[in-house]
N, C-alpha and C positions, 0 to 999 in steps of 0.2 A: 504495500499501499504504499504510494506517494504524497508527501505534502506538496498540495499544490498554492504558494503564494494567491496566487493572480484569482483563482477559485473563491481563495477563502474572502477574496475584499472585493469580489460580484458581492459577498453575501449580502440580504436587507438588515440594518444596523436592530439593534433592539428599543423598541419605540419606550419612549418619554412622555408622559401624563401631563394633563396641562398644571397639574397642584403640585410635582415633582419640580417639575420645568420653574413653576413660581417660587418655589423654599429652594433650589440650589441658585437660582439669578440673587434671592434674598441674601441665600451665603455667602455669594463672590460678593457681593453689592459691601456688605459688610468686611468682607479680607481688602474687599482695594479699599476701602474710606480707611480702613485702618492704616495700613499703608501709604497711603496717599499723609495722614497725622501724626504716624508715628515718625518720633525723634531720634535721632543714630541710629539708623537704615538701621534696627533689628524687629521684626516682627515676632508673636506668639509664638510662630511657626520656627519661626529659625534656629529654638532649642532642638528641633529634634532634622533640622539639616545642620546641626551645631552635631550632633552625636554622631550621623554618617559622615561627614569633614573628617570627623577624626579618626573616624573607621579607617576612612580609608586610606590615610596617610599607614596606619597598621598594615594595612589587608596589602595597600602598596608597595614598601616597605621592600617587602619582599625580594622586590624584583630589581634594589639599588638605592641609592640616596633620589636620586634626580623622578624615577616614576613614585615614590615616599612624597616629595614635594610636591608635586601637582595633584597624587593621588587624592587628596582632600577634596579638594574641587571637583574631579573628574569621578569619584563615586557619590560626589551629589548630585550631580550631573544625571550620574548613569542609572540608580535607582529609580526616579521619576521616570528618564525613558523609557527606562525596560518594563515598568510599569504601562505605559503608555500604549506603549508595541502588543503586549500581551494582552492589554482588554480589547485594540484595535483590530485583532486577532480575532476577538472573544466575540466582535460587533455589539463590545456596551457603551454604549452612547454615556450616560453616565460617569460611568467608571474612567473613560478615556479621556474625558473633559478633565475631572479631579486630577488625573497623573498629568495628563498635560499644564493644566494651572499653576503644579506645583512646582514643574520644571522652570519653570518660566518665575514664578514665585525667586525659586531659588537663584533666578541672575541679577537681584534684587539687593539678597543679602552677600552675591560673591561682588558683586556691583560696588558697595560700600566698604569690604574687605579692600578691594584692587584699588580705590580711589582713596584708600589710606596707607598706599604703602612710602608715602615719603615722611609723611607724617608724624605714622606708627601711632595716632591716639588710642583706637581701638586698644581694648584689654584681650588677652592673646590665652587661649585654652590650649594645650599642649596636652599630651598624649605622650611615656617613655622616657625617655631621656630629657630633662625641661634645658639641660645648657643646650643642649643641640636645639633646641627647637626653635623659635624667630617668626619673624612674620616673613610666610608664604609668596606676599604677590611683592615682597621689598627683595627678596632674592630671586623670585622668578622674575620679575620687570628690570631686576640687576643684568641679570646671565642674559640679557637677552636684549640691555641699553634702552629698554622706555619706559627707565626708571620718570623721565619728567613728564613722559606723560599718563602716568595713574589717574591721574584725575580725567583725563577727556576720556582715556581706555571705562575707564569706570561707568563714567556718562554713558559713551555710546553703551554697553553691556544693559546698563539700566532703563536705558530706552526700548531697548528687543527686549527682556522684559518687561515692562510693562503694554509697550503693541500686542508682546505672544498672551497674555492671561485678557488682553479686553478683543482681541481675537481671540482667542478661544469660548471666552463668552459668545459671543458672536457665533463659532460654529457651533457653540449647544443650541442658542438660538433659530438656527439656519435649522439644524439635524431635527428639531422636535417639528418647525413647520413644514419642515417638506418629506418628513415621516411620510407613509401608505395608512391613509386612515383606514379604521377600523368598520368595515363592513355590517350592516343592519341586519341582525338575524330574522326571520319570518317563520313569521309562525309556521307549525305545520299545518294548521285549520285552511293556513290559504289568506288571503287577503280576501277582503268586502269588496263588489264593483259598484 
């Protein structure tokens, strides 16, 4: 039995009810509002992102110092991306949107960290040897010769995050509006004339 990606992608998405759509739109509006008002660029969900980020350093650290350095951000993006891909193949509308939304929300968190590379004002969390820790994006940008552009790059990444979150919400609304409508059931007794 062979798995055909294109065949799976041609299947219908699971429908979303109007009530569920309204509830999810309310949830996303709250998160977006929270993100707009957040001072310091750290949102409630970023506590989870921080755990995944630090786990990425440990996981990719087995491959060497450079993969370990990049591993925090890499795993932070791979987790929601892998979930979004899985739910896409399951054709689960709500779960795909949720995973995609938080993939893009991660970019806000990453952008804040990037833009802090020169000033290093954010409190840092590290796992393992505290002495070998440091500011990931200071080290990354320094090695790439991009340190003077930390705020510009952070701003661009933040913009992509916002556009992606808004596009994900737009996609959810579009999916709900274009989903096949349920056909009315006819009585076994027939209809009156």
